[in-house]
Structure formats: C-alpha cells, structure tokens
C-alpha positions in Angstrom: -12.1 -4.9 -11.9 -8.5 -3.6 -12.0 -6.4 -2.6 -8.9 -5.0 0.7 -8.9 -3.2 3.4 -6.7 -3.1 6.8 -6.7 0.0 8.9 -5.8 -0.2 12.4 -5.4 1.9 15.4 -3.7 3.7 18.6 -4.3 6.4 19.0 -6.8 9.7 17.4 -5.7 8.2 15.5 -2.8 9.6 12.1 -4.2 6.5 10.7 -5.7 8.1 9.1 -8.6 10.5 7.4 -6.5 7.9 6.3 -4.5 6.0 4.8 -7.3 9.0 3.0 -8.8 10.3 1.7 -5.3 7.1 0.2 -4.7 6.6 -1.4 -8.2 9.9 -3.2 -7.9 9.8 -4.2 -4.3 6.1 -5.2 -3.7 4.7 -6.5 -7.0 7.7 -8.3 -8.9 5.3 -11.0 -9.6 2.6 -8.8 -11.3 2.2 -7.2 -14.8 2.6 -3.4 -13.6 1.5 0.0 -15.4 3.4 2.8 -13.8 1.9 6.0 -15.0 3.8 9.2 -14.6 3.0 12.8 -15.6 6.4 13.4 -17.1 8.8 10.7 -18.8 11.9 12.7 -18.0 11.1 12.6 -14.3 11.7 8.7 -14.3 15.1 8.8 -14.9 15.9 4.9 -16.1 16.9 3.4 -19.3 14.7 1.3 -21.3 12.8 1.3 -24.6 10.1 4.0 -25.5 7.2 3.0 -27.8 5.0 5.6 -28.9 1.0 5.1 -28.6 -1.7 7.5 -29.6 -1.8 8.9 -26.1 1.3 8.1 -24.3 4.8 7.0 -24.3 5.5 3.6 -23.0 9.0 3.0 -21.4 9.6 -0.6 -20.6 11.6 -1.2 -17.5 14.3 -3.8 -16.9 11.9 -5.1 -13.8 9.0 -6.2 -16.3 6.8 -3.3 -15.5 6.0 -0.7 -18.2 6.1 3.1 -17.3 3.8 5.4 -19.3 4.0 9.2 -19.8 0.6 10.4 -20.7 0.5 13.6 -22.9 -3.2 13.8 -23.9 -6.8 12.5 -22.6 -6.2 10.5 -19.5 -9.2 8.0 -19.9 -8.3 7.3 -23.6 -4.5 6.7 -22.7 -5.7 4.4 -19.8 -7.9 2.3 -21.7 -5.3 2.1 -24.6 -2.7 0.9 -22.0 -5.0 -1.8 -20.4 -5.9 -3.1 -24.3 -2.2 -3.3 -25.3 -0.4 -4.2 -21.9 -3.0 -5.9 -20.1 -1.5 -4.9 -16.6 -2.6 -6.4 -13.2 -2.1 -3.4 -11.5 -2.0 0.4 -12.2 0.5 2.9 -10.1 -0.9 6.3 -11.1 1.1 9.3 -10.6 -0.8 12.8 -10.7 1.0 15.9 -11.6 2.5 18.0 -8.7 0.2 21.1 -9.4 -3.1 18.7 -9.6 -5.4 17.3 -7.0 -6.3 13.5 -7.1 -10.0 13.1 -6.8 -10.7 13.7 -10.5 -7.9 10.7 -11.4 -9.8 8.5 -8.8 -13.5 9.3 -10.3 -11.8 8.6 -13.9 -10.2 5.3 -12.7 -13.4 4.2 -11.0 -15.8 5.1 -14.4 -13.0 2.5 -16.0 -13.9 -0.2 -14.1 -10.7 0.1 -11.7 -10.8 -0.4 -8.0 -8.7 2.5 -6.3 -6.9 0.6 -3.6 -5.3 4.0 -2.2 -4.8 7.6 -2.6 -1.1 8.2 -1.4 0.1 11.7 -0.8 3.9 12.3 -0.4 5.0 15.2 1.7 8.4 16.6 1.5 9.1 17.1 5.2 12.4 19.0 4.3 10.2 21.9 2.6 6.9 21.5 3.6 6.9 24.8 5.5 7.4 26.3 1.8 4.4 25.1 0.3 1.9 24.2 3.2 -0.2 27.5 2.9 -0.8 26.4 -1.4 -4.1 25.4 -1.8 -3.5 22.7 -4.3 -1.1 21.0 -1.9 -3.9 21.1 0.6 -6.5 19.8 -1.4 -3.7 16.8 -2.4 -3.5 16.3 1.6 -7.1 16.3 2.0 -8.1 14.2 -1.3 -5.9 11.2 0.1 -6.3 8.4 2.7 -2.6 7.5 3.1 0.0 10.1 3.9 3.6 9.5 3.7 6.1 11.9 5.5 8.8 11.5 3.4 12.7 12.5 4.0 12.2 12.3 7.6 16.1 11.7 7.7 16.3 15.4 6.9 14.1 16.9 9.9 14.4 16.8 13.7 11.8 14.9 15.6 10.0 17.9 17.2 9.7 19.6 13.9 8.5 16.1 12.4 5.8 15.9 15.0 4.5 19.5 14.2 4.2 18.4 10.8 2.2 15.4 11.2 -0.1 17.6 13.7 -0.5 20.1 11.1 -1.3 17.7 8.2 -4.0 15.9 10.2 -5.6 19.6 10.6 -5.1 20.1 6.6 -6.8 16.5 6.1 -9.9 17.3 8.5 -10.5 20.6 6.6 -9.7 19.6 2.8 -10.9 16.0 2.5 -13.7 15.7 -0.1 -17.5 15.6 1.2 -20.5 13.8 -0.3 -22.3 16.6 -2.2 -25.8 15.4 -1.0 -25.2 14.4 2.5 -22.2 16.5 3.4 -20.7 13.6 4.9 -16.9 13.2 4.1 -16.1 10.2 1.8 -12.8 9.6 3.7 -13.4 8.5 7.4 -9.7 7.4 8.2 -6.2 8.0 7.4 -3.0 6.3 7.7 0.3 8.2 8.2 3.8 6.6 7.3 7.3 8.1 7.7 9.6 7.0 5.3 13.2 7.8 3.6 13.2 7.4 -0.1 9.5 6.7 -0.1 10.0 3.2 0.8 6.6 1.9 2.2 5.7 -1.2 3.8 4.2 -3.9 2.2 0.8 -3.7 4.2 0.1 -0.3 2.3 -0.4 -2.5 -0.9 -1.7 -5.8 0.5 -4.7 -7.1 -1.1 -4.2 -5.5 -4.6 -6.2 -8.3 -6.5 -7.4 -8.5 -9.7 -10.8 -9.8 -10.8 -10.1 -13.3 -11.9 -7.9 -13.2 -8.4 -10.9 -11.9 -6.5 -13.5 -14.6 -7.9 -11.1 -17.4 -7.0 -10.5 -16.3 -3.2 -13.2 -18.1 -1.6 -11.6 -21.4 -2.4 -8.2 -20.2 -2.4 -6.5 -20.8 1.0 -3.2 -19.4 0.2 -4.4 -15.8 0.8 -5.8 -16.3 4.2 -2.6 -15.2 6.2 -3.6 -12.2 8.1 -7.0 -12.3 6.0 -10.6 -13.1 7.2 -13.3 -14.2 5.2 -16.9 -13.5 5.8 -19.5 -15.5 3.7 -22.9 -13.7 3.0 -25.9 -15.8 3.1 -28.7 -13.3 2.2 -28.5 -10.4 0.0 -27.2 -7.3 2.0 -28.6 -3.8 2.0 -25.7 -1.7 0.3 -26.1 1.6 2.4 -26.0 -0.7 5.7 -23.0 -2.2 4.1 -21.3 0.9 3.3 -21.9 2.0 6.7 -20.4 -1.1 8.6 -17.2 -0.8 6.2 -16.6 3.0 7.2 -16.8 2.0 10.8 -14.3 -0.9 10.7 -11.6 -1.2 13.5 -8.2 0.4 12.8 -6.5 -2.4 12.1 -8.8 -3.7 8.8 -7.0 -1.6 6.2 -8.9 -3.1 3.1 -12.0 -5.0 2.6 -12.8 -6.6 -1.0 -15.4 -9.1 -2.0 -18.4 -10.0 -4.2 -21.8 -9.6 -2.8 -25.6 -9.5 -3.7 -27.5 -6.9 -3.0 -31.2 -6.1 -2.1 -33.2 -4.9 -5.2 -30.2 -5.5 -7.5 -29.8 -8.0 -10.4 -25.9 -8.6 -10.5 -23.8 -9.3 -7.9 -21.2 -6.3 -7.4 -17.3 -5.9 -6.4 -17.1 -4.0 -3.2 -13.7 -2.3 -2.6 -12.8 -0.4 0.9 -9.4 0.8 1.4 -8.5 3.1 4.4 -11.5 4.5 5.0 -13.2 5.2 1.7 -15.6 2.6 0.0 -15.3 2.6 -4.3 -18.8 2.7 -6.1 -19.6 -0.7 -6.6 -19.1 -2.3 -9.7 -21.4 -4.7 -11.4 -20.2 -8.3 -12.0 -22.4 -9.9 -14.2 -20.7 -13.4 -14.7 -20.3 -14.3 -11.7 -22.2 -17.1 -10.0 -20.2 -17.9 -6.8 -20.8 -17.3 -3.1 -21.1 -13.7 -1.6 -18.1 -13.0 0.5 -16.1 -10.1 2.1 -12.4 -10.2 2.4 -10.9 -8.3 5.3 -7.2 -7.5 5.1 -5.5 -6.6 8.6 -2.2 -5.3 9.7 
C-alpha cells in the first residue's frame, strides 16, 4: 500500500506550487514521486529521463517529478517499478475532475490519504460557475483557499461560504445507497500553497504500517487501538465516518468477519478507502488514530 495525495483545482490556482512546496517541506526524508500534468509548469532545473509513458525530472531535493503524457495507470506502474517511491503526489489537469484518478490509484494498491482542491481566491468569482471547477471542489475532502493575501477578509468569508455550499451539492455519492462518499471537509487558508504538516501526517508505506504496533516513535498525537476479534466492515466504516473532527486520519490492518485475509484500512478527512488485502501479514489487528 503506497500512500498518495491527489491535488486538483482550476487552471492557475497554484496546484504545482503547493505540490512542490509540500514535497520539499514535509517529505524531505522520503522518496517522493511528484506527478504533474505538464512538465513545463514545474519551472525547475533537472535531468529529464524518458520513459514509455512519462518524462521524469530529477529534482535536487531527491524527489522525482513525472509528467504523464499517456495512459495513467501504466505510467504509475512504471514509475513505481523503476523508482520505488514512498509517496505519490499527483496533480490532476486543471480541466479534469479528481475522482477517476482516486479510483485508478486505489486499483493500483495505493491508499489515497487526501484529495486536495486548490482554490484561487483572487479569481474564484471568474470561474465559480464552471461545472468542472464545481466537481473539483465536490470531489475533494481538503480545500485550500490559496492567495488569501490578495483578497479582503469579508470577500474571503463569502468565498468560504460558497465553497461549502458547492461541496455539499457536488460531492460524489455511492451509486447504490445515494450516500455521500465524503462526510467531512477541512478548509485551509494559504499563501503560496504552504500547508501545515498535519495535512500530511500519517502518510505511511505498508512496511511502516506493519511495524506501527511495536514502534513507539510514531505515537505522538497518535492513538493505537488493538482489535482482538474480527470486525464487521460495514460497522467499522460507519464508526470511521462518525469520528470526532480532531481525528484527521486512521490507518491500520484489521481482520474482518467472513474474510480470509487481513485488510489495510485507510480513512482520511471523512473518506474511507476500499480495503486492500494484506495476505502476508500475521501481526495483531490494530487501528492508528491520527489527531491534530
């Protein structure tokens, strides 16, 4: 299970700046694959490598930056096989909605730890009626109000109110039950897309996750719950979606009733990923609650 964040937002909102700032400031100790729509948007120097499905730019901070120009899932697989990243930061096109990307990442065994929509507060009124922009907002569980230094406080309050209304109307729903897939939203106000570390807290790879029950170093602002008996997944999902606001992420490995293998559980900002089988895990069942 490879952790991933999806960054979406309308053209010119500041997605790439946020993405690169996040990689440099919060993941300097990890191998990060920064995946963007167009290489020319990045604006940094580096060595460009040609792959079958992408161009890869090696960044001086130790990250790699990939510009996809063909099939998304094949490109991601190639990047994982060649560079073995510990984290994916994926920027969607400014004219695309994020949820298909989320589904693709999950199908590849990635845990989506957040879908972040960057809003250009200085120009929001110009594009707020655009249907793609609205689905970008609704398809995210973290909203970044960017360029707040360019907007008066009263106008910023009005933008935030409008964002919440759009999110309620355009968030994805379960096609069988009609229930919204996202139950909560978190809103951050930024300049140059600089987000606090809490947004990315708990982005653990599968080896790290397997070691968490015995690794006391990770327990600051974290709470480990040990599960003795197998649990019912629907009941677990219901409890996760009703957690207190201060719990921003839950990860763990649990045994489910009527299921042969343990599964990896991933909850972030009101959204529960599809469980992923962990056939080689023989440790205890546990959930790690990450609080801000």
